[in-house]
N, C-alpha and C positions, 0 to 999 in steps of 0.2 A: 357106959352110956345107957340111958334108959331105952327100953324097947319101944318100938312104934310099929303100927300096922304096915305091912308091905302091900302095895298095890301092884299086882303082877303085870299089869298093862303099862306101868308108868314109863319104862324105857321106850317102849314102842310109841307111846303117845308123844313123848318129847322128841324122839327121832323123826316123827312124821310132821312136826310142827311147821317145817319149811320157813323158819325165821330167816330174815335177811342178814342177821348178825347172830353169832353164837351166844348162848346164855353165859354170863360170867359165873364163876364158881361161888362167889359171895353175893347174895341178893336178898331182897325182901319180897314177901307176898302180902298183898292186901287181903287180910283174912277177916271175913265177916262172921265166920263160924258156920255158914251155909254149906250145902253139899259141894258146890263148884269150887269155892276157895279152899275148903278142907281137902278135897281131892288134889288140887294143885299143890298145896303145902306138903302133903304126904308124898306125892309123886316126885317132887324135887328132893325131899329128904331121903326118899328111898334110892334116888339116883346120885347120892353122895354130894349134893350141893350144900354149901354152908348157908342155910336158909334161916331168915328171921321172919317172925310173924308180926305184922303191923295191923292193929285193929283200930277202927274209927267208930266210936260210939256216937251216933247222931242225936241221941237224947230224945228220940221220938216216943219211946215207950217207958213207963215207970220201971219195967223189968230190965232195961238195957244195961244198967250198971251191974246188976247181978250176973247177967250173961257175960259181960266182960270179965268178971271174976272167974266164972266157969272156964272161959277160954284160957285165961292165964294159968289156971291149974292144969288144964289139959295140955297146954304147950309145955309146961314144966315136966309132965309125965312123959312126953315124947322127946324131951331133950332139945326143945326148940326155943331160942330166945324170943321173948314176947314183949311188945310195947303197945300201949293203948293211949289214945287221946279222945277226950269227950268234947263234943261240940255243943254249942248252944242250939236249942231247937230252931229249925228253919221256919221262916214265915210261911203261913198256910197258903198264901197265894202262889208261891213258886218254890215249893219244897224240894222238888227233884233237882232243879238247877242249882239252888243254893247248897244242897247236900253234896252235889258233885264238886262244886268249887271248894266246899269245906273239906272234903276228903283230900283233894290235891294239896290244899294248904297244910293239912295235917301231915301228909306224906313229906312235904318239904321240911317241916319242923323235925320229923323223925330222921330224915336224911341228914340234916345238919347235926343232930345229936349223935348219930351212929357212923357217919361217913359213908353210908351206903347210898349209891346213886341209881341203882338198878332195881326196878320194882316189877314183879310179875302180877298180872291181873287175870282173873279166871273167867273172862267172858268166853262164851262158846257159840256154836252155830245158831242156836235158837236166839240168843241175845243179839247176834249180828243181824239176823233176819228182822227182828223187831226194830233195831236201830235204823236199818234201811227203810223200813216202812214209815217209821216216825219222821225221818228226814224228808221222805217223799211228800208226806202230808204237810210238812212245813214249807214245801216249795223249794227244797235244796236243788242245786245244780248237780252235774255229774260227779264232781269231786265229793260232794256231801253224800251222794248215793253210794259211793264206794265203801261207806261204812267205816268201821273201826279198823285201824291198821295193826298189823302184826307187831311192828316195832315203831315207836314214836318218841321223839324228844319233846318234853314239855317242862318248861321252867327249871331247867337244869337236871331233870330226872329223865332216865331212859326207861320207857315203859314197854314191857313185853306182854304179848297175849298168846301164849303157846297152846291154848285150848280152842282156838277158833275153828279148828277142823273137827272138833268133837261135838256130839249132840248131848243135851242134858241127860237123856235116857242112858247113854253109855256111861256117863260119869256116875249117875246114881247106882247103876247096876254094879259097877266096880266097887263102890263103897259098901254096898250090901254084901257082895261076895267076900269082902275083907272083914265084915262085921264091924264096920265103923259107923258110929252115929254122928249126926250133925244137928245144928240148931235150925229151926224153921223161923224165919223172920216174919213176925205177924204182919208187918207192913206189906208183905207180898200179896195179901188178900185185900188191901185197901184200894178199891177201884176209884177213889178220888184222884189217884196218881195215874197219869196218862199211860205210862207203859203197862201198868197192871190192867187198865181197861182194854188195851189192845190184846194183851196176852189172854185174858180171861173171857172176853166177849167177842172181839173181832176175829181173832185167829180161829177159835172154835166155829165161828160162822163160816169161814172159808172151808174148814174141814167138812162141815155139814153139807156144803155144796160140792164136795168131791175134789177140792183143791188143797194141796199141801202148801200152806203159806210159807213155811221155811224154805222149801225148794224153790218156790216161786220168787221170793224176794232175794234169795241168794243168786238166782239166775240173773235178775236185774242188776244185782251188785256186780257180778262178773262182767256183764255187758257195759256197765258204767266204767269199770276199771279198764276195759279194752278201749273205750272212747278216750279216757284220760291219758292212756299210754300214747294214743295217736296225737292228742293235743300237745302233750309234753314233748314228743318227738318233733313236732312242727315248731314249737317254741324254742327248741334247742338251736334252731337255725337262725334265730333272731338275736342279733347282738345288741345289747343295750348297756349303757354305762351307769354306774351308781356311785354316789358319795354318801356321806352321812345325811345330806340335806336334799339331794336331787337325783332322780333317775331320768335318763333321756335316751332317745334313739332318733335315727333319721326320720324326718317327717314323711318323706317319700316311702320309706319302708313301712312306716305305720299305716299310711294310706292304703298300701297294697294288701295289708292283712284283712282277712275276713272279719266281720263284726264279732263272731265267736272268739277268734284268736285275740282280738283286741281286748275283750273282756278278761281273758285269762292272763294276758300279758300285763294288763293293768293290775290284776291281783298280785302277780309276782313282784311288780315294782313296789306296790304298797307294802308287801311283806318285807322287802329289802329295807324300806325306810322305817317301818314301825314294828316289825317282828312277826313271827308266825301267828296265824290265826286272824290277822287283820285283813278284812276284805271290804270291797266296795259293796254298798247296799244296792238293792234293786232300783231304787229311785235314782241313785247316782249313775248307774249303768244306763238307764233310760235317758238321763240328761246328757250323758256322754254321746249316745247315739244321735240325739238331736243336734248337739254341738258339732259333730262330724258332718251331718247332713248340711249344716249351715256353713261349712268350709273351715271350721276350727278358728273362727274369728274371736279375738279377745281371749279371755280366760274362763275356766270353769272351776268353781269352788266345790271341792269334795270334802269328805270327812278329814279334818286336820291337814288337808293338802290342797294344792291347786294344780289343775291341768292346763297347760298353755303351749302355744306354738311360739318358738323363740329361735332366731338365727338358723332357720331351716331344720329345726329339731322339734320333736314332741317332748315336752318336759313335764315331769311330775315333781313338784316341789313341796317340801314341808311348808305349812301355812305361814310360819314365822319368817321363812326365807323367800316367800313369793313376793314378787314385785307387784303389789296391788295398788 
């Protein structure tokens, strides 16, 4: 087996990850070549995981194809199987969102080719704080402000983030101590990207005012997580029934819920009908509140569904099943 650098902290890092599910022995790492994903790749390899490196070339820079070749050569030297997919350049208007969707589509393709369903991502504490701040600026509710999850299912993939308890400085220090080099993505300095503007302009402004933005937004994240835990506990006491086309519960039980719990129960019912990630928009929530104030008369059209009162029950129906 080819030699590879040992990160002495790797066992402690992974042991402290506090994942809700154990890491499987065979998995992939989304490897950009940057410091964070390089450290994660080596930490898993050093800890005897059967790890594969999955690289997604976004095609943003002319040099990206050459960098992919460099990574393929480095992975071979470390004895790590390597796969790469190149994406078409994302539209200028929404590059970050399109790139994120493109990465997951590439991961699904690599998963089908390899049979690997478990993927580790190298997001860390600093990334989490930035994500929380971005979602707050977007007007996200408490579930959104909870930030990235340690373990998440997405489109048949099980995503793990075992580095969320680490800071970027800890990761960089470990790589430097082990004599490991990494690639610096030139797009990280592109302040036309929203995350980069926050990272390079807004967070330093917090620091200049004597505020640690990472600690600040991680405190808010924890507070949001506590609120979500209370909401989820309250909703566990609410029984509702679901089929492939309809979710319903007692109208009297629905009426007794607070407006906040109604919103989150509606979200749960929508996800039962349409899948994870589907939520009611702010406009629909406002319409629902007005509809309730008016006694729930008639029906209320929502995205792909209809909310209505029927036979003493509150019903959420797929649009094609609704009796309109």
